[in-house]
LONUTI-520597 format. One line per field, with one value per residue: residue number from 0; residue in three letters; x, z, y of N, C-alpha, C in turn. Coordinates in nm, 4 decimals, padded with zeros to 6 digits. Each point is the difference from the previous one (the first is absolute). Example, Ala and Ser with C-alpha at 12.3 -4.5 7.8 and 13.67 -1.06 7.14 Angstrom:
2
n <- 0,1 .
res <- ala,ser .
n_x <- 01.3190,-00.0350 .
n_z <- 00.7800,-00.0720 .
n_y <- -00.5690,00.1050 .
ca_x <- -00.0890,00.0820 .
ca_z <- 00.0000,00.0060 .
ca_y <- 00.1190,00.1190 .
c_x <- 00.0900,-00.0770 .
c_z <- 00.0000,00.0730 .
c_y <- 00.1200,00.1090 .
This chain:
250
n <- 0,1,2,3,4,5,6,7,8,9,10,11,12,13,14,15,16,17,18,19,20,21,22,23,24,25,26,27,28,29,30,31,32,33,34,35,36,37,38,39,40,41,42,43,44,45,46,47,48,49,50,51,52,53,54,55,56,57,58,59,60,61,62,63,64,65,66,67,68,69,70,71,72,73,74,75,76,77,78,79,80,81,82,83,84,85,86,87,88,89,90,91,92,93,94,95,96,97,98,99,100,101,102,103,104,105,106,107,108,109,110,111,112,113,114,115,116,117,118,119,120,121,122,123,124,125,126,127,128,129,130,131,132,133,134,135,136,137,138,139,140,141,142,143,144,145,146,147,148,149,150,151,152,153,154,155,156,157,158,159,160,161,162,163,164,165,166,167,168,169,170,171,172,173,174,175,176,177,178,179,180,181,182,183,184,185,186,187,188,189,190,191,192,193,194,195,196,197,198,199,200,201,202,203,204,205,206,207,208,209,210,211,212,213,214,215,216,217,218,219,220,221,222,223,224,225,226,227,228,229,230,231,232,233,234,235,236,237,238,239,240,241,242,243,244,245,246,247,248,249 .
res <- met,ala,ser,ser,ser,ser,ser,phe,lys,asp,thr,leu,pro,pro,asp,leu,phe,asp,lys,thr,thr,leu,val,ser,leu,ala,ser,thr,val,ala,ile,leu,gly,ala,ala,tyr,leu,ala,ser,leu,leu,ala,leu,asp,arg,arg,thr,thr,arg,ala,ser,his,arg,phe,leu,phe,val,trp,his,ala,phe,asp,ala,leu,ile,his,phe,val,leu,glu,gly,ser,phe,leu,tyr,his,cys,phe,phe,ser,trp,ile,pro,leu,ser,ser,val,ser,asn,pro,his,ala,leu,ala,pro,thr,ala,his,asn,tyr,leu,gly,tyr,thr,asn,arg,ala,tyr,gly,pro,gln,ala,ala,pro,pro,asp,asp,pro,phe,ala,gln,leu,trp,met,val,tyr,ala,lys,ala,asp,arg,arg,trp,ala,gly,ala,asp,leu,ala,val,ile,ser,leu,glu,leu,leu,thr,val,phe,val,ala,gly,pro,leu,ala,leu,thr,ile,cys,gly,ala,leu,ala,arg,lys,asp,pro,arg,ala,ser,ile,leu,met,ile,val,val,ala,thr,met,glu,leu,tyr,gly,gly,phe,ile,thr,phe,cys,pro,glu,trp,leu,thr,ala,asn,his,asn,leu,asp,ala,gly,asn,phe,met,tyr,lys,trp,met,tyr,leu,val,phe,phe,asn,met,leu,trp,val,phe,val,pro,leu,tyr,ala,ile,trp,val,ser,val,gly,asp,ile,thr,asp,ala,phe,ala,ala,arg,ser,arg,ala,ala,asp,ala,gly,lys,arg,lys .
n_x <- -12.0154,00.0782,-00.0386,-00.1084,00.0626,00.0136,-00.1179,-00.0758,00.0526,-00.0235,-00.1307,00.0246,00.0325,00.1106,00.0116,-00.1370,00.0363,00.0981,00.0946,00.0580,-00.0559,00.0132,00.1531,00.0087,-00.0393,00.0850,00.0975,-00.0611,-00.0150,00.1164,00.0174,-00.0577,00.0718,00.0922,-00.0584,-00.0108,00.1261,00.0655,-00.0803,00.0543,00.1011,-00.0351,-00.0483,-00.1098,00.0173,-00.0474,00.0685,00.1052,-00.0547,-00.0799,-00.0696,-00.0086,-00.0384,-00.0531,-00.0722,00.0099,-00.0743,-00.0640,-00.0377,-00.0288,-00.0840,-00.0598,-00.0628,00.0228,-00.1086,-00.0664,00.0047,-00.0585,-00.1045,-00.1270,-00.0003,00.0198,-00.1385,-00.0841,00.0215,-00.0421,-00.1266,00.0053,00.0124,-00.0993,00.1174,00.0084,00.1142,-00.0556,00.1000,-00.0626,-00.0993,00.0232,-00.1330,00.0031,00.0032,00.0560,00.0253,-00.0622,-00.0598,00.0944,-00.0778,-00.0244,00.1137,-00.0448,-00.0411,00.0075,-00.0152,00.0999,00.0789,-00.1361,-00.0283,-00.1443,-00.0629,-00.0972,-00.0004,00.0067,-00.1368,00.0528,00.0521,00.0255,-00.0339,-00.0618,-00.0062,00.1147,00.0507,-00.0864,00.0787,00.1110,-00.0726,-00.0932,00.1523,-00.0543,-00.0862,00.0794,00.1036,-00.0746,-00.0566,00.0682,-00.0642,00.0223,-00.1231,-00.0177,-00.0911,00.0512,00.1428,-00.0593,-00.0477,00.1273,00.0500,-00.0922,00.0212,00.1320,00.0300,-00.1080,-00.0194,00.1383,00.0775,-00.0355,00.0492,00.1116,00.0022,-00.0293,00.1253,00.0865,-00.0352,00.0214,00.1164,-00.0070,-00.0031,00.1243,-00.0900,00.1081,-00.0031,-00.1158,00.0061,00.0997,-00.0995,-00.0835,00.0563,-00.0100,-00.1005,-00.0484,00.0791,-00.0364,-00.1359,00.0049,00.0575,-00.0966,-00.0910,00.0547,00.0209,-00.1397,-00.0510,00.1157,-00.0179,-00.1302,00.0523,00.0855,-00.1230,-00.0370,00.0681,-00.0591,-00.0991,-00.0313,-00.1097,00.1127,-00.0158,-00.0456,00.1382,00.1024,-00.0788,-00.0191,00.1092,00.1176,-00.0433,-00.0888,00.0394,00.1084,00.0013,-00.0968,00.0905,00.0918,-00.0764,-00.0194,00.0915,00.0684,-00.0531,00.0208,00.0893,-00.0098,-00.0625,00.0741,00.0882,-00.0128,-00.0168,00.1237,00.0477,-00.0569,00.0154,00.1262,00.0182,-00.0275,00.0621,00.1074,-00.0250,00.0232,00.1015,00.0382,-00.0460,00.0444,00.0995,-00.0266,-00.0276,00.0975 .
n_z <- 08.6888,-00.0798,00.0211,-00.0193,-00.1104,-00.0258,00.0726,-00.0171,-00.1382,-00.0011,00.0398,-00.1070,00.1068,-00.0429,00.1057,-00.0601,-00.1309,00.0807,00.0161,00.0695,-00.0522,-00.1227,00.0333,00.0859,-00.1242,-00.0606,00.0865,00.0108,-00.1423,-00.0297,00.1286,-00.0527,-00.1095,00.0973,00.0466,-00.1289,-00.0401,00.1576,-00.0442,-00.1147,00.0375,00.0774,-00.0598,00.0416,-00.1294,00.0406,00.0787,-00.0822,00.0766,-00.0676,00.1005,00.0437,-00.1280,-00.0149,00.1290,-00.0434,-00.1359,00.0742,00.0808,-00.1118,-00.0698,00.0839,00.0078,-00.1424,-00.0089,00.0873,-00.0435,-00.1273,-00.0042,00.0968,00.0160,-00.1462,00.0204,00.0784,-00.0978,-00.0859,00.0696,00.0139,-00.0908,-00.0880,-00.0185,00.0185,00.0389,00.0612,00.0489,-00.0680,00.0389,-00.1024,-00.0278,00.1137,-00.0039,-00.0763,00.0951,-00.0226,00.1050,00.1095,00.0620,00.1010,00.0098,-00.1273,00.0497,00.0592,-00.1650,00.0218,-00.0210,00.0155,-00.1373,00.0116,-00.0542,-00.1053,00.0328,00.1100,-00.0558,-00.0355,-00.0823,00.0116,00.1015,-00.0774,00.0973,00.0367,-00.1302,00.0286,00.1111,-00.0510,-00.0836,00.1169,00.0468,-00.1236,00.0222,00.0937,00.0057,00.0844,-00.0948,-00.0190,00.0752,00.1273,-00.0432,00.1185,-00.0612,-00.1172,00.0600,00.1175,-00.1006,-00.0677,00.1234,00.0477,-00.1289,-00.0227,00.1130,-00.0243,-00.1141,-00.0399,00.0933,00.0790,-00.1143,00.0598,00.1361,-00.0734,-00.0649,00.1364,00.0694,-00.0890,-00.0247,00.1243,-00.0360,00.0766,00.0611,00.0548,-00.1362,00.0320,00.1151,-00.0488,-00.1256,00.0789,00.0633,-00.0913,-00.0185,00.1268,-00.0033,-00.1045,00.0389,00.1240,-00.0524,-00.0911,00.0856,00.0596,-00.1128,-00.0370,00.1211,00.0454,-00.1263,00.0287,00.0878,-00.0799,-00.0353,00.0351,00.0880,00.0379,-00.0455,-00.1172,-00.0044,-00.0542,-00.0061,-00.1220,-00.0828,00.0349,-00.0415,-00.1234,-00.0474,00.0540,-00.0012,-00.1031,-00.1244,-00.0039,00.0601,-00.0883,-00.0567,00.0839,-00.0570,-00.1230,-00.0270,00.1177,-00.0142,-00.1091,00.0284,00.0771,-00.1246,-00.0595,00.0896,00.0041,-00.1364,-00.0190,00.0964,-00.0479,-00.1032,00.0331,00.0490,-00.1137,-00.0503,00.0663,-00.0449,-00.1470,00.0049,00.0852,-00.1022,-00.1006,00.0868,00.0224,-00.1257,00.0076 .
n_y <- 11.6257,00.0757,00.1479,-00.0619,-00.0828,00.1077,00.0611,-00.0940,00.0215,00.1196,-00.0787,-00.0845,-00.0786,00.0502,-00.0574,00.0587,-00.0066,00.0574,-00.0697,00.0696,00.1027,-00.0500,-00.0302,00.1114,00.0720,-00.0720,00.0408,00.1155,00.0073,-00.0307,00.0799,00.1007,-00.0175,-00.0031,00.1048,00.0339,-00.0245,00.0566,00.1182,-00.0053,-00.0179,00.1107,00.0674,-00.0504,-00.0141,-00.1269,-00.0064,00.0666,00.0666,00.0545,00.0621,-00.1191,-00.0418,00.1296,-00.0089,-00.1220,00.0629,00.1015,-00.0984,-00.0907,00.1377,00.0253,-00.1664,-00.0648,00.1029,-00.0584,-00.0950,00.0067,00.1345,00.0253,-00.1608,00.0291,00.0693,-00.0716,-00.0890,00.0797,00.0402,-00.1366,-00.0642,00.0910,00.0083,00.1139,00.0105,00.0857,00.0004,-00.1092,00.0735,00.0635,-00.0327,00.0060,00.1254,-00.0553,-00.0583,-00.1008,00.0256,-00.0231,-00.0620,00.1068,-00.0414,-00.0200,-00.0886,00.1209,00.0407,00.0708,-00.0991,-00.0511,-00.0185,-00.0353,-00.1171,00.0097,00.1438,-00.0742,-00.0647,-00.1117,00.0911,-00.1218,00.0580,-00.1057,-00.0799,00.0040,00.0059,-00.1152,00.0221,00.0152,-00.1193,-00.0523,-00.0144,00.0034,-00.0426,-00.0632,00.0973,-00.0250,-00.0589,00.0826,00.0608,00.0392,00.0205,00.0689,00.0808,00.0034,00.0073,00.0694,00.0653,-00.0164,00.0299,00.0726,00.0346,-00.0049,00.0226,00.0758,00.0995,-00.0322,-00.0755,00.0886,00.0693,-00.0840,00.0369,00.1097,-00.0027,-00.0596,00.1038,00.1185,-00.0572,-00.0007,00.1218,00.0204,-00.0136,-00.0555,-00.0013,00.0132,-00.0547,-00.0771,00.0170,00.0256,-00.1045,-00.0869,00.0331,-00.0276,-00.0822,-00.0095,-00.0021,-00.0898,-00.0880,00.0060,00.0313,-00.0647,-00.0576,00.0334,-00.0148,-00.0624,-00.0607,-00.0455,-00.0742,-00.0207,00.0323,-00.1402,00.0177,-00.1276,00.0419,-00.0479,00.0902,00.0406,-00.0970,-00.0151,-00.0787,00.0469,00.1124,-00.0481,-00.0642,00.0698,00.1253,00.0260,-00.0572,-00.0272,00.1429,00.0278,-00.1262,00.0674,00.0815,-00.0040,-00.0574,00.0473,00.0873,-00.0634,-00.0296,00.1049,00.0432,-00.0922,00.0102,00.1218,00.0191,-00.0602,00.0703,00.1029,-00.0654,-00.0133,00.1189,00.0414,-00.0970,00.0292,00.1369,-00.0011,-00.0778,00.0950,00.0761,-00.0523,-00.0079,00.1258,00.0374,-00.0574 .
ca_x <- 00.0044,00.1200,00.0638,-00.0596,00.0393,00.1647,00.0189,-00.0083,00.1408,00.1181,-00.0138,00.0538,00.1350,00.0761,00.0101,-00.1057,00.0320,00.1129,00.0176,-00.0125,-00.1588,-00.0676,-00.0081,-00.0636,-00.1833,-00.0165,00.0016,-00.1225,-00.0969,00.0212,-00.0740,-00.1437,-00.0331,00.0340,-00.1128,-00.1399,-00.0018,-00.0460,-00.1552,-00.0390,00.0547,-00.0281,-00.1277,-00.0898,-00.0779,-00.1391,-00.0822,00.0657,-00.0648,00.1119,00.0745,00.1119,00.1266,00.0475,00.0724,00.0967,00.1005,00.0553,00.0891,00.1346,00.0844,00.0657,00.1214,00.0932,00.0641,00.0785,00.0867,00.1616,00.0247,00.0491,00.1165,00.1099,00.0565,00.0737,00.1328,00.1048,00.0128,00.0553,00.1409,00.0850,00.0572,00.1352,00.0605,00.0081,00.1379,00.0067,-00.0813,00.0389,-00.1155,-00.0958,-00.1421,-00.0785,-00.0484,-00.1432,00.0128,00.0300,-00.0162,00.1403,00.0506,-00.0475,00.0496,00.1244,00.0732,-00.0380,00.0770,-00.0291,-00.1480,-00.0543,-00.1197,00.0142,00.1181,00.1487,00.0454,00.0676,-00.0863,-00.0883,-00.0750,-00.1430,-00.0981,00.0621,-00.0381,-00.1405,-00.0432,00.0649,-00.1011,-00.0670,00.0577,-00.0101,-00.1394,-00.0059,00.1407,-00.0016,00.0284,00.1227,00.1009,-00.0610,-00.1100,-00.0151,-00.1465,-00.0203,00.0699,-00.0904,-00.1185,00.0193,00.0331,-00.1325,-00.0727,00.0817,00.0007,-00.1423,-00.0731,00.0556,-00.0276,-00.1331,-00.0539,-00.0005,-00.0930,-00.1311,-00.0271,-00.0374,-00.1218,-00.0826,00.0051,-00.0623,-00.1657,00.0147,-00.0556,00.0930,00.0443,-00.0731,00.0570,00.1282,00.0045,-00.0392,00.1384,00.1509,-00.0484,00.0254,00.1401,00.0224,-00.0336,00.1089,00.1516,00.0148,-00.0038,00.1350,00.0758,-00.0058,-00.0050,00.1290,00.0428,-00.0856,00.0222,00.1289,-00.0192,00.0497,00.1550,00.0989,-00.1076,00.0569,-00.0984,00.0272,-00.0220,-00.1265,00.0164,00.0128,-00.1031,-00.1466,00.0349,00.0813,-00.0715,-00.1213,-00.0508,00.0583,-00.0244,-00.1316,-00.0453,-00.0141,-00.1144,-00.1134,00.0047,-00.0188,-00.1492,-00.0907,00.0117,-00.0757,-00.1305,-00.0427,00.0073,-00.0806,-00.1171,-00.0216,-00.0283,-00.1406,-00.0994,00.0262,-00.0824,-00.1405,-00.0322,-00.0052,-00.1297,-00.1287,-00.0071,-00.0487,-00.1437,-00.0711,00.0090,-00.1102,-00.1261,00.0051 .
ca_z <- 00.0365,-00.0059,00.1439,00.0981,00.0306,00.0236,00.1421,00.0685,00.0016,00.0901,00.1466,00.0067,00.0282,-00.1265,-00.0135,00.0189,-00.0616,00.0296,00.0219,00.1584,00.0080,-00.0824,00.1122,00.1098,-00.0289,-00.0475,00.1359,00.0654,-00.0909,00.0440,00.1201,-00.0169,-00.1004,00.0917,00.1071,-00.0813,-00.0275,00.1245,00.0521,-00.0699,00.0646,00.1445,00.0086,-00.0689,-00.1155,00.0049,00.1593,00.0624,-00.0312,-00.0724,00.0982,00.0198,-00.0713,-00.0251,00.1194,-00.0132,-00.0746,00.0779,00.1209,-00.0481,-00.0495,00.1115,00.0778,-00.0749,00.0039,00.1564,00.0076,-00.1012,-00.0224,00.1225,00.0716,-00.0517,00.0410,00.1279,00.0193,-00.0442,00.1342,00.1003,-00.0548,-00.1014,00.0749,-00.0373,00.0885,-00.0451,-00.0617,-00.1227,-00.0743,-00.0374,00.0435,00.0844,-00.0142,-00.1203,00.0394,00.0893,00.1295,00.0993,00.1472,00.0576,00.1034,-00.0560,00.0427,00.0839,-00.0584,-00.0205,-00.1176,-00.1382,-00.0741,-00.0063,-00.0747,-00.1304,-00.0646,00.0257,-00.0507,-00.0946,-00.1298,-00.0506,00.0886,-00.0731,00.1094,00.0489,-00.1247,-00.0104,00.1221,-00.0552,-00.0711,00.0877,00.0505,-00.0714,00.0552,00.1575,00.0285,00.1415,-00.0308,-00.0382,00.1304,00.1229,00.0547,00.1093,-00.0032,-00.1072,00.0355,00.1251,-00.0435,-00.0868,00.0760,00.0347,-00.1147,-00.0197,00.1106,00.0660,-00.0900,-00.1156,00.0464,00.0281,-00.1373,-00.0614,00.0532,-00.0608,-00.1358,00.0256,00.0713,-00.1304,-00.0558,00.0911,00.0136,00.1371,00.0203,00.0818,-00.0907,00.0087,00.1079,-00.0204,-00.1185,00.0732,00.0777,-00.1079,-00.0833,00.0862,00.0001,-00.1181,-00.0245,00.0927,-00.0805,-00.0915,00.0636,00.0975,-00.1138,-00.0799,00.0913,00.0333,-00.1342,-00.0185,00.1199,-00.0473,-00.1458,-00.0609,-00.0072,-00.0887,-00.1297,-00.1357,-00.0616,-00.1046,-00.1320,00.0050,00.0768,00.1599,00.0949,-00.0201,-00.0041,00.1210,00.1513,00.0109,-00.0323,00.0815,00.1365,00.0011,00.0232,00.1526,00.0895,-00.0639,00.0343,00.1306,00.0377,-00.0752,00.0666,00.1034,-00.0098,-00.0320,00.1287,00.0705,-00.0652,00.0167,00.1636,-00.0007,-00.0596,00.1237,00.1234,-00.0687,-00.0182,00.1437,00.0766,-00.0526,00.0515,00.1345,00.0212,-00.0550,00.1195,00.1248,-00.0174,00.0054 .
ca_y <- -00.1459,-00.0037,00.0249,-00.0619,-00.1306,00.0427,00.0093,-00.1130,-00.0749,00.0571,-00.0312,-00.1235,-00.0138,-00.0357,-00.1300,-00.1057,-00.1402,-00.0659,-00.1567,-00.0021,00.0408,-00.1042,-00.1176,00.0429,-00.0230,-00.1132,-00.0767,00.0076,-00.0782,-00.1681,-00.0474,00.0005,-00.1450,-00.1348,-00.0150,-00.0310,-00.1274,-00.0440,-00.0161,-00.1317,-00.1169,-00.0520,00.0378,-00.0704,00.0881,-00.0155,00.0218,00.1103,00.1424,00.1267,00.0934,-00.0976,-00.0345,00.1264,00.0246,-00.1367,00.0377,00.1014,-00.0371,-00.0391,00.0787,00.1122,-00.0380,00.0092,00.1312,00.0123,-00.0861,00.0085,00.1079,00.0559,-00.0595,00.0132,00.1188,-00.0391,-00.0770,00.1158,00.0797,-00.0358,-00.0501,00.0800,00.1346,00.0565,00.0774,00.1501,00.0155,-00.0042,00.1080,00.1288,00.1035,-00.0906,00.0539,-00.0446,-00.1362,00.0068,00.0072,-00.1143,00.0746,00.0358,-00.1229,-00.0955,-00.1551,00.0508,00.0590,00.1539,00.0201,-00.0828,00.0178,-00.1338,-00.0171,-00.0337,00.0883,-00.0304,-00.1420,00.0013,00.0483,-00.0868,-00.0969,00.0588,00.0525,00.1504,00.0740,00.0028,00.0924,00.1335,00.0788,00.0469,00.1161,00.1057,00.0488,00.0159,-00.0505,-00.0906,-00.1281,-00.0215,00.0049,-00.0653,00.0857,-00.1048,00.0030,-00.0937,-00.1502,-00.0546,-00.0305,-00.1147,-00.1240,-00.0380,-00.0454,-00.1186,-00.1103,-00.0307,-00.0029,-00.0848,-00.1118,00.0173,00.0194,-00.1304,-00.0889,00.0288,-00.0782,-00.1420,-00.0177,00.0031,-00.1480,-00.0970,00.0347,00.0233,00.1276,00.1012,00.0665,00.1197,00.0405,-00.0034,00.0765,00.1257,00.0445,00.0215,00.1452,00.1158,-00.0119,00.0732,00.1609,00.0877,00.0058,00.1181,00.1323,00.0047,00.0180,00.1271,00.1059,00.0736,00.1172,00.1119,00.1114,00.0765,00.0342,-00.1069,00.0354,-00.1220,-00.0509,00.0506,-00.0243,00.0700,-00.0906,-00.1045,-00.1182,00.0302,00.0514,-00.0973,-00.1282,-00.0670,00.0522,-00.0207,-00.1257,-00.1090,00.0040,00.0215,-00.1259,-00.0614,00.0581,-00.0497,-00.1631,-00.0484,00.0729,-00.1009,-00.1310,00.0582,00.0055,-00.1322,-00.0454,00.0555,-00.0626,-00.1521,00.0147,00.0570,-00.1169,-00.0998,00.0160,00.0246,-00.1271,-00.0492,00.0568,-00.1110,-00.1277,-00.0006,00.0323,-00.1618,-00.1052,00.0253,-00.0243,-00.1580 .
c_x <- 00.1664,00.0601,-00.0337,00.0598,00.1825,00.0139,-00.0174,00.1233,00.1049,-00.0198,00.0688,00.1811,00.0828,00.0580,-00.1067,00.0173,00.1172,-00.0031,-00.0715,-00.1490,-00.0810,-00.0043,-00.0974,-00.1343,-00.0377,00.0030,-00.1386,-00.1061,00.0455,-00.0304,-00.1499,-00.0507,00.0433,-00.1169,-00.1157,00.0164,-00.0162,-00.1131,-00.0832,00.0439,-00.0907,-00.1668,-00.1125,-00.0925,-00.1665,-00.0544,00.0628,-00.0442,00.1331,00.0607,00.0890,00.0960,00.0787,00.1231,00.1017,00.1467,00.0799,00.0888,00.1087,00.1262,00.0508,00.1121,00.1254,00.0757,00.0994,00.1294,00.1132,00.0405,00.0761,00.0849,00.1225,00.0562,00.0817,00.1237,00.1202,00.0077,00.1074,00.1580,00.0984,00.0255,00.1375,00.0530,-00.0226,00.1133,00.0242,-00.0515,00.0289,-00.0931,-00.0835,-00.1469,-00.0727,-00.0697,-00.1210,00.0447,00.0037,-00.0360,00.1639,-00.0254,-00.0790,00.0706,00.1386,00.1304,-00.0312,00.0743,-00.0161,-00.1270,-00.0190,-00.1056,00.0613,00.1072,00.1339,00.0418,00.0980,-00.0766,-00.0441,-00.0928,-00.1694,-00.0965,00.0340,-00.0595,-00.1516,-00.0475,00.0400,-00.0872,-00.1028,00.0135,00.0272,-00.1170,-00.0088,00.1387,-00.0001,00.0491,00.1439,00.1069,-00.0449,-00.0870,-00.0388,-00.1408,-00.0190,00.0052,-00.0663,-00.1393,00.0207,00.0383,-00.1483,-00.0762,00.0688,-00.0373,-00.1367,-00.0912,-00.0311,-00.0939,-00.1996,-00.0819,00.0041,-00.1143,-00.1406,-00.0325,-00.0410,-00.1659,-00.1114,-00.0269,-00.0599,-00.1697,-00.0069,-00.0822,00.0606,00.0959,-00.0453,00.0805,00.1397,00.0103,-00.0236,00.1412,00.1025,-00.0619,00.0086,00.1695,00.0489,-00.0350,00.0849,00.1244,-00.0176,-00.0081,00.1227,00.1006,00.0032,-00.0310,00.1024,00.0221,-00.1221,00.0235,00.1289,-00.0171,00.0879,00.1526,00.0895,-00.0860,00.0414,-00.1201,00.0048,-00.0458,-00.1392,00.0244,00.0160,-00.1198,-00.1364,00.0446,00.0560,-00.0705,-00.1315,-00.0752,00.0436,-00.0430,-00.1488,-00.0722,-00.0036,-00.0882,-00.1470,-00.0323,-00.0294,-00.1288,-00.0906,00.0155,-00.0460,-00.1389,-00.0494,00.0198,-00.1357,-00.1610,-00.0096,00.0026,-00.1306,-00.0784,00.0056,-00.0882,-00.1694,-00.0221,-00.0277,-00.1407,-00.1366,00.0211,-00.0265,-00.1515,-00.0775,00.0172,-00.0796,-00.1317,-00.0379,-00.0495 .
c_z <- 00.0022,00.1260,00.1503,00.0109,00.0131,00.1344,00.0615,00.0108,00.0885,00.1536,00.0347,00.0086,-00.1034,00.0186,00.0345,-00.0431,00.0305,00.0221,00.1642,00.0272,-00.0355,00.0823,00.1057,00.0023,-00.0437,00.1298,00.0665,-00.0685,00.0336,00.1198,-00.0038,-00.0719,00.0844,00.1044,-00.0583,-00.0255,00.1070,00.0110,-00.1262,00.0689,00.1144,00.0104,-00.0767,-00.0811,00.0167,00.1387,00.0586,-00.0391,-00.0921,00.0836,00.0937,-00.0670,-00.0292,00.1277,00.0295,-00.0761,00.0440,00.1046,-00.0365,-00.0657,00.1028,00.0860,-00.0597,-00.0247,00.1335,00.0297,-00.0983,-00.0387,00.1310,00.0677,-00.0526,00.0583,00.1420,-00.0021,-00.0296,00.1126,00.0923,-00.0433,-00.1044,00.0598,-00.0787,00.0866,-00.0665,-00.0277,-00.1486,-00.0929,-00.0083,00.0734,00.1005,-00.0068,-00.1267,00.0182,00.0649,00.1366,00.0416,00.1326,00.0898,00.0861,-00.0461,00.0432,00.0674,-00.0523,-00.0644,-00.1771,-00.1283,-00.0327,-00.0231,-00.1150,-00.1222,-00.0580,00.0048,-00.0515,-00.1412,-00.1547,-00.0838,00.0707,-00.0404,00.1242,00.0406,-00.1095,-00.0061,00.1043,-00.0447,-00.1159,00.0614,00.0769,-00.0781,00.0271,00.1315,00.0580,00.1329,-00.0508,-00.0675,00.1432,00.1205,00.0921,00.1255,00.0217,-00.1028,00.0450,00.0815,-00.0670,-00.0963,00.0786,00.0431,-00.1416,-00.0372,00.0905,00.0590,-00.0732,-00.1152,00.0484,00.0035,-00.1361,-00.0660,00.1026,-00.0182,-00.1376,00.0134,00.0553,-00.1167,-00.0699,00.0613,00.0328,00.1706,00.0215,00.0951,-00.0914,-00.0091,00.1074,-00.0471,-00.0844,00.0836,00.0855,-00.1109,-00.0704,00.0926,00.0044,-00.1204,-00.0125,00.1275,-00.0404,-00.1111,00.0830,00.0573,-00.1239,-00.0279,00.0953,00.0258,-00.1356,00.0081,00.1150,-00.0454,-00.1454,-00.1239,-00.0453,-00.0744,-00.1244,-00.0926,-00.0834,-00.1571,-00.1318,00.0390,00.0757,00.1229,00.0846,-00.0176,00.0165,00.1202,00.1073,00.0027,-00.0063,00.0920,00.1340,00.0477,-00.0184,00.1282,00.0470,-00.0458,00.0238,00.1129,00.0226,-00.0760,00.1072,00.1437,-00.0327,-00.0269,00.1202,00.1104,-00.0520,00.0700,00.1653,-00.0071,-00.0205,00.1091,00.1170,-00.0126,00.0126,00.1295,00.0923,-00.0430,00.0627,00.1464,00.0072,-00.0440,00.1154,00.1029,-00.0742,-00.0035,00.1089 .
c_y <- -00.0448,00.0139,-00.0554,-00.1276,00.0538,00.0217,-00.1116,-00.0893,00.0734,-00.0123,-00.1377,-00.0110,-00.0340,-00.1581,-00.0929,-00.1423,-00.0667,-00.1503,-00.0141,00.0239,-00.1064,-00.1414,-00.0075,-00.0274,-00.1240,-00.1442,00.0047,-00.0755,-00.1420,-00.0297,-00.0283,-00.1185,-00.1315,00.0350,-00.0494,-00.2074,-00.0868,-00.0426,-00.1126,-00.1249,-00.0166,00.0111,-00.0892,00.0933,00.0170,00.0651,00.1377,00.1429,00.0927,00.0650,-00.0638,-00.0133,00.1217,00.0250,-00.1067,00.0699,00.1233,-00.0203,-00.0878,00.0701,00.0812,-00.0727,00.0096,00.1391,00.0534,-00.1034,00.0208,00.1223,00.0799,-00.0597,00.0510,00.1815,-00.0022,-00.0490,00.1364,00.0963,-00.0659,-00.0256,00.0607,00.1592,00.0518,00.1181,00.1613,00.0424,-00.0358,00.0473,00.1261,00.1091,-00.1192,00.0615,-00.0208,-00.1315,00.0093,-00.0125,-00.1265,00.0549,-00.0106,-00.1204,-00.1385,-00.1350,00.0246,00.0457,00.1630,00.0334,-00.0856,00.0474,-00.1377,00.0201,-00.0500,00.0663,-00.0704,-00.1438,-00.0055,00.0285,-00.1279,-00.0954,00.0641,00.0630,00.1510,00.0608,00.0560,00.0890,00.1283,00.0705,00.0657,00.1114,00.1325,00.0787,00.0120,-00.0382,-00.0554,-00.1136,-00.0335,-00.0135,-00.0960,00.0944,-00.1041,-00.0216,-00.1153,-00.1552,-00.0433,-00.0610,-00.1165,-00.1258,-00.0650,-00.0413,-00.1388,-00.1155,-00.0257,00.0342,-00.0911,-00.1473,-00.0129,-00.0055,-00.1578,-00.0877,00.0407,-00.0646,-00.1764,00.0002,00.0098,-00.1297,-00.0954,00.0315,00.0608,00.1381,00.1171,00.0545,00.1765,00.0842,00.0676,00.1156,00.1437,00.0499,00.0601,00.1221,00.0998,00.0415,00.0635,00.1317,00.1136,00.0234,00.0872,00.1274,00.0199,00.0399,00.1508,00.1228,00.0958,00.0961,00.0967,00.1413,00.0763,-00.0009,-00.0656,00.0159,-00.0970,-00.0258,00.0695,-00.0010,00.0923,-00.0436,-00.1038,-00.1145,-00.0062,00.0004,-00.0907,-00.1330,-00.0428,00.0390,-00.0259,-00.1261,-00.1012,-00.0140,00.0152,-00.1400,-00.0565,00.0744,-00.0220,-00.1707,-00.0336,00.0759,-00.0876,-00.1389,00.0233,-00.0434,-00.1143,-00.0946,00.0176,-00.0744,-00.1580,-00.0234,00.0002,-00.1067,-00.1279,00.0058,00.0203,-00.1770,-00.0566,00.0306,-00.1002,-00.1097,00.0140,00.0122,-00.1234,-00.0832,00.0573,-00.0473,-00.1885,-00.0154 .
């Protein structure tokens, strides 16, 4: 048992419980708490189905993650940079695409932000598992532009529709869920095709918490949202058919 415990500890990163890591994880929990509080304020406790309450919390959480965290990532990808000439070993940096924003002599992304920037430090923690998030990867930035400026507002629209019991929420949930699933595939497919060149799955925390758990949330919950929405739409068509049949019999 002792050797097994020691082996597990060896898979954990040495900075697992440093301040930046703990604050990063706590920020995610705080966003989830804010989403749940919003559901208590916006939804009728007596008439709201459990599945719709869960999906309200999810889409509120989703929107906040997109706006607050991923929005900060985009900010650093466009406005935080350092000249490559100021770095002793530019190859140690996470890559910035050639001629990005018209420059060939700059490194962009959270890695170029001031060391006391809390959002940049959060992304540098995640970048320990996937180094693309430290720099300016074109595929990631392209996806995040859609995520922040399209999926985020749509997720908030879904929350409003669920609060009003607007049936169009089901259609929007399928749209957003499809975007999330497609985005996840496009994010990781390049890594699968290059033997996970930018990923570090060498310890438990990076592999199972950062890469698997956090990213699989955006697989299973969207699939559940599609399942609930398809069920609601199917029930609506069935009710319309029954009403039409009843009308004909009259």
